[in-house]
C-alpha positions as a Python dict, from the first residue, in 0.01 Angstrom:
ca = {
    (1, 'M'): (0, 0, 0),
    (2, 'V'): (-204, -300, -110),
    (3, 'T'): (-68, -634, 10),
    (4, 'P'): (0, -873, -280),
    (5, 'V'): (-249, -1159, -295),
    (6, 'S'): (33, -1411, -248),
    (7, 'E'): (126, -1245, 83),
    (8, 'Q'): (-226, -1207, 219),
    (9, 'T'): (-339, -1429, 503),
    (10, 'S'): (-587, -1695, 395),
    (11, 'W'): (-909, -1678, 598),
    (12, 'E'): (-1071, -1977, 427),
    (13, 'G'): (-1207, -2234, 670),
    (14, 'L'): (-1155, -2017, 979),
    (15, 'T'): (-1435, -1932, 1222),
    (16, 'P'): (-1528, -1577, 1328),
    (17, 'E'): (-1368, -1641, 1666),
    (18, 'Q'): (-1042, -1741, 1499),
    (19, 'V'): (-1014, -1428, 1286),
    (20, 'A'): (-1155, -1172, 1532),
    (21, 'A'): (-911, -898, 1637),
    (22, 'G'): (-796, -911, 1997),
    (23, 'V'): (-668, -644, 2235),
    (24, 'A'): (-315, -624, 2094),
    (25, 'E'): (-426, -609, 1730),
    (26, 'T'): (-691, -347, 1806),
    (27, 'Q'): (-449, -128, 1999),
    (28, 'K'): (-184, -149, 1727),
    (29, 'F'): (-437, -56, 1458),
    (30, 'L'): (-557, 247, 1655),
    (31, 'L'): (-203, 359, 1738),
    (32, 'D'): (-100, 329, 1373),
    (33, 'R'): (-411, 515, 1261),
    (34, 'K'): (-415, 792, 1518),
    (35, 'A'): (-62, 837, 1645),
    (36, 'T'): (97, 886, 1302),
    (37, 'H'): (380, 653, 1407),
    (38, 'R'): (518, 884, 1679),
    (39, 'S'): (766, 703, 1900),
    (40, 'H'): (649, 877, 2218),
    (41, 'V'): (325, 1010, 2366),
    (42, 'P'): (339, 1347, 2548),
    (43, 'V'): (165, 1391, 2886),
    (44, 'R'): (182, 1707, 3095),
    (45, 'R'): (382, 1677, 3413),
    (46, 'D'): (87, 1824, 3603),
    (47, 'F'): (-76, 1481, 3577),
    (48, 'V'): (206, 1330, 3784),
    (49, 'Q'): (293, 1614, 4020),
    (50, 'L'): (182, 1973, 4059),
    (51, 'P'): (447, 2252, 4052),
    (52, 'P'): (627, 2370, 4368),
    (53, 'R'): (407, 2679, 4398),
    (54, 'A'): (98, 2462, 4451),
    (55, 'E'): (-37, 2420, 4804),
    (56, 'S'): (-7, 2042, 4760),
    (57, 'R'): (214, 1862, 4508),
    (58, 'H'): (-33, 1571, 4479),
    (59, 'S'): (-200, 1543, 4141),
    (60, 'L'): (-434, 1310, 3952),
    (61, 'L'): (-187, 1021, 3941),
    (62, 'A'): (-214, 994, 4320),
    (63, 'Q'): (-588, 932, 4288),
    (64, 'F'): (-530, 637, 4057),
    (65, 'V'): (-265, 492, 4291),
    (66, 'Q'): (-467, 545, 4608),
    (67, 'G'): (-776, 400, 4440),
    (68, 'R'): (-579, 104, 4298),
    (69, 'D'): (-721, 194, 3959),
    (70, 'A'): (-465, 37, 3726),
    (71, 'R'): (-727, -29, 3460),
    (72, 'G'): (-840, 333, 3460),
    (73, 'L'): (-483, 464, 3439),
    (74, 'K'): (-392, 235, 3150),
    (75, 'A'): (-713, 329, 2968),
    (76, 'Y'): (-644, 701, 3013),
    (77, 'L'): (-288, 679, 2883),
    (78, 'F'): (-409, 485, 2579),
    (79, 'I'): (-680, 743, 2508),
    (80, 'I'): (-411, 1013, 2502),
    (81, 'A'): (-196, 796, 2274),
    (82, 'I'): (-465, 750, 2008),
    (83, 'T'): (-616, 1100, 2027),
    (84, 'S'): (-354, 1290, 1834),
    (85, 'S'): (-538, 1561, 1641),
    (86, 'D'): (-751, 1864, 1721),
    (87, 'L'): (-936, 1824, 1389),
    (88, 'D'): (-1211, 1646, 1583),
    (89, 'G'): (-1181, 1853, 1899),
    (90, 'W'): (-922, 1622, 2057),
    (91, 'S'): (-1180, 1343, 2050),
    (92, 'T'): (-1189, 978, 1947),
    (93, 'T'): (-1512, 802, 1851),
    (94, 'L'): (-1535, 423, 1847),
    (95, 'N'): (-1801, 156, 1875),
    (96, 'S'): (-1849, 56, 2239),
    (97, 'S'): (-1731, -298, 2165),
    (98, 'V'): (-1416, -161, 2001),
    (99, 'W'): (-1351, 55, 2307),
    (100, 'A'): (-1388, -257, 2521),
    (101, 'R'): (-1110, -432, 2326),
    (102, 'A'): (-897, -120, 2300),
    (103, 'I'): (-875, -72, 2677),
    (104, 'G'): (-849, -441, 2758),
    (105, 'A'): (-1194, -485, 2914),
    (106, 'T'): (-1261, -797, 2705),
    (107, 'A'): (-974, -982, 2869),
    (108, 'T'): (-1175, -1055, 3184),
    (109, 'A'): (-1538, -1022, 3077),
    (110, 'E'): (-1791, -1134, 2819),
    (111, 'P'): (-1900, -874, 2557),
    (112, 'T'): (-2192, -733, 2759),
    (113, 'G'): (-1988, -712, 3077),
    (114, 'A'): (-1693, -562, 2888),
    (115, 'R'): (-1910, -282, 2748),
    (116, 'A'): (-2042, -213, 3098),
    (117, 'A'): (-1683, -200, 3225),
    (118, 'V'): (-1602, 62, 2961),
    (119, 'N'): (-1875, 290, 3095),
    (120, 'K'): (-1751, 243, 3452),
    (121, 'I'): (-1394, 327, 3354),
    (122, 'F'): (-1502, 630, 3153),
    (123, 'D'): (-1722, 741, 3442),
    (124, 'R'): (-1420, 743, 3673),
    (125, 'L'): (-1209, 935, 3423),
    (126, 'Q'): (-1489, 1187, 3371),
    (127, 'K'): (-1536, 1238, 3746),
    (128, 'R'): (-1165, 1315, 3765),
    (129, 'R'): (-1224, 1570, 3487),
    (130, 'L'): (-972, 1411, 3255),
    (131, 'I'): (-1223, 1338, 2978),
    (132, 'N'): (-1578, 1401, 2868),
    (133, 'Y'): (-1762, 1115, 2702),
    (134, 'G'): (-2101, 1028, 2567),
    (135, 'R'): (-2285, 802, 2326),
    (136, 'V'): (-2336, 932, 1973),
    (137, 'P'): (-2717, 953, 1926),
    (138, 'G'): (-2866, 669, 1721),
    (139, 'T'): (-2548, 458, 1732),
    (140, 'H'): (-2346, 230, 1958),
    (141, 'D'): (-2049, 467, 1925),
    (142, 'I'): (-1890, 644, 2221),
    (143, 'R'): (-1713, 975, 2174),
    (144, 'V'): (-1432, 1051, 2420),
    (145, 'T'): (-1289, 1404, 2443),
    (146, 'L'): (-967, 1479, 2626),
    (147, 'L'): (-949, 1751, 2891),
    (148, 'R'): (-636, 1908, 3035),
    (149, 'E'): (-429, 1665, 3242),
    (150, 'D'): (-444, 1862, 3569),
    (151, 'G'): (-805, 1762, 3640),
    (152, 'R'): (-944, 2116, 3641),
    (153, 'G'): (-1167, 2056, 3341),
    (154, 'G'): (-986, 2290, 3102),
    (155, 'E'): (-976, 2233, 2726),
    (156, 'Y'): (-702, 2000, 2611),
    (157, 'T'): (-410, 2117, 2399),
    (158, 'R'): (-113, 1910, 2289),
    (159, 'P'): (196, 1990, 2502),
    (160, 'G'): (503, 2077, 2302),
    (161, 'R'): (585, 2349, 2055),
    (162, 'E'): (259, 2539, 2100),
    (163, 'N'): (314, 2598, 2473),
    (164, 'R'): (583, 2571, 2737),
    (165, 'D'): (403, 2336, 2975),
    (166, 'P'): (648, 2079, 3115),
    (167, 'Y'): (566, 1730, 2992),
    (168, 'L'): (693, 1374, 2997),
    (169, 'K'): (711, 1128, 2708),
    (170, 'I'): (572, 775, 2721),
    (171, 'S'): (731, 533, 2476),
    (172, 'R'): (492, 375, 2229),
    (173, 'D'): (692, 56, 2289),
    (174, 'L'): (498, 24, 2614),
    (175, 'W'): (206, -95, 2398),
    (176, 'D'): (394, -243, 2102),
    (177, 'S'): (594, -478, 2326),
    (178, 'R'): (284, -548, 2542),
    (179, 'A'): (491, -451, 2849),
    (180, 'I'): (198, -251, 2979),
    (181, 'D'): (-12, -569, 3008),
    (182, 'D'): (182, -709, 3303),
    (183, 'L'): (311, -383, 3451),
    (184, 'G'): (151, -331, 3790),
    (185, 'L'): (18, -2, 3921),
    (186, 'P'): (325, 74, 4142),
    (187, 'G'): (560, 10, 3849),
    (188, 'L'): (356, 220, 3607),
    (189, 'A'): (332, 507, 3856),
    (190, 'M'): (707, 511, 3912),
    (191, 'L'): (771, 488, 3538),
    (192, 'L'): (572, 809, 3497),
    (193, 'V'): (759, 973, 3786),
    (194, 'L'): (1100, 884, 3646),
    (195, 'S'): (995, 1004, 3300),
    (196, 'C'): (955, 1352, 3454),
    (197, 'E'): (1306, 1360, 3597),
    (198, 'R'): (1670, 1357, 3490),
    (199, 'P'): (1879, 1038, 3463),
    (200, 'G'): (2019, 930, 3798),
    (201, 'F'): (1714, 1059, 3985),
    (202, 'E'): (1728, 998, 4360),
    (203, 'L'): (1397, 957, 4542),
    (204, 'P'): (1394, 863, 4911),
    (205, 'P'): (1079, 650, 4942),
    (206, 'E'): (981, 820, 5268),
    (207, 'R'): (938, 1150, 5083),
    (208, 'T'): (683, 1023, 4830),
    (209, 'P'): (377, 1074, 5056),
    (210, 'D'): (454, 1448, 5056),
    (211, 'W'): (584, 1478, 4702),
    (212, 'Y'): (344, 1250, 4514),
    (213, 'G'): (68, 1132, 4746),
    (214, 'W'): (124, 760, 4789),
    (215, 'S'): (310, 540, 5035),
    (216, 'A'): (681, 467, 5061),
    (217, 'D'): (595, 97, 5028),
    (218, 'T'): (425, 160, 4692),
    (219, 'T'): (732, 349, 4574),
    (220, 'E'): (970, 71, 4674),
    (221, 'R'): (753, -196, 4511),
    (222, 'G'): (735, 16, 4194),
    (223, 'F'): (1112, 57, 4171),
    (224, 'K'): (1170, -314, 4233),
    (225, 'E'): (921, -405, 3960),
    (226, 'L'): (1083, -169, 3710),
    (227, 'A'): (1429, -307, 3788),
    (228, 'R'): (1312, -668, 3767),
    (229, 'K'): (1144, -612, 3430),
    (230, 'G'): (1433, -423, 3275),
    (231, 'F'): (1289, -71, 3270),
    (232, 'I'): (1557, 93, 3484),
    (233, 'E'): (1918, 81, 3596),
    (234, 'V'): (1980, 123, 3970),
    (235, 'K'): (2309, 254, 4108),
    (236, 'K'): (2387, 271, 4478),
    (237, 'T'): (2581, 567, 4616),
    (238, 'F'): (2744, 565, 4960),
    (239, 'K'): (2813, 848, 5203),
    (240, 'S'): (3006, 858, 5529),
    (241, 'A'): (2781, 874, 5836),
    (242, 'P'): (2971, 870, 6166),
    (243, 'T'): (2657, 820, 6376),
    (244, 'S'): (2526, 532, 6163),
    (245, 'P'): (2575, 178, 6302),
    (246, 'R'): (2774, 87, 5990),
    (247, 'G'): (2946, 423, 5956),
    (248, 'Y'): (2781, 499, 5623),
    (249, 'T'): (2446, 542, 5451),
    (250, 'H'): (2346, 464, 5095),
    (251, 'S'): (2092, 586, 4842),
    (252, 'N'): (1971, 463, 4504),
    (253, 'R'): (1985, 654, 4179),
    (254, 'Y'): (1746, 548, 3903),
    (255, 'T'): (1792, 578, 3528),
    (256, 'L'): (1541, 466, 3265),
    (257, 'L'): (1665, 228, 2999),
    (258, 'P'): (1574, 270, 2627),
    (259, 'P'): (1326, 305, 2474),
    (260, 'H'): (1194, 480, 2785),
    (261, 'I'): (1334, 830, 2830),
    (262, 'H'): (1378, 1100, 3089),
    (263, 'R'): (1276, 1456, 3020),
    (264, 'G'): (1516, 1594, 2764),
    (265, 'R'): (1666, 1925, 2670),
    (266, 'S'): (1361, 2012, 2459),
    (267, 'T'): (1150, 2007, 2775),
    (268, 'P'): (1146, 2325, 2987),
    (269, 'Q'): (1357, 2312, 3301),
    (270, 'I'): (1164, 2201, 3609),
    (271, 'D'): (1262, 2237, 3970),
    (272, 'A'): (1339, 1914, 4154),
    (273, 'P'): (1080, 1803, 4409),
    (274, 'V'): (1096, 1985, 4739),
    (275, 'S'): (952, 1899, 5074),
}
């Protein structure tokens, strides 16, 4: 729909710097254009944790956490969010400078440095076999193609009706509200974990090294961040323990608050984590 002239923003007298799109505006435009206004973005559970039959439950998310690669993780999730169609081979092609804004590289670097940061981020994602990328010959465009989320280099398909792969859903509000901007790596990792589970999920922090591949301290910091920023509700449960100094023990149960959601009935049943 064409905006009436009376409602259009007047650009007269403004400088290029004043009218240039920033990170938030660029991300919103790409989400509106590519994501067809879906409220959630699907990501296979294999990205967070491998199934019980696997020799190790650790998956690609553990590599981001261990490597403290928050920028790479946020960039990868955004690439999934804006690559919504197989009409172009599950690929998105943008100018390198647009990619720099879209993944937030311009926030801490000048244009040349931001474009270099894009290549470094994409290099890390490609080495983890989550994407393939390359420059379009004769242009400054970069084409990014999604691969399957388990890091084995398989062709990407959208989880959902076409297959029965378990998947989680990331709320688009994570970008629309800009909550992702100040969400640290521990908080984002635990948000993804909780999105794979049922409401009231109980996770003893000391089990996360075996179940997910990062430290109990990271898990505790992630839960505290999510609670502090209003992502989750935490309920304590108590149990009698005659040999405990206090005579009881307690555990925490975590439930995501809207618009963030746990895996629903439409998602195939998944076994709870096991040691």
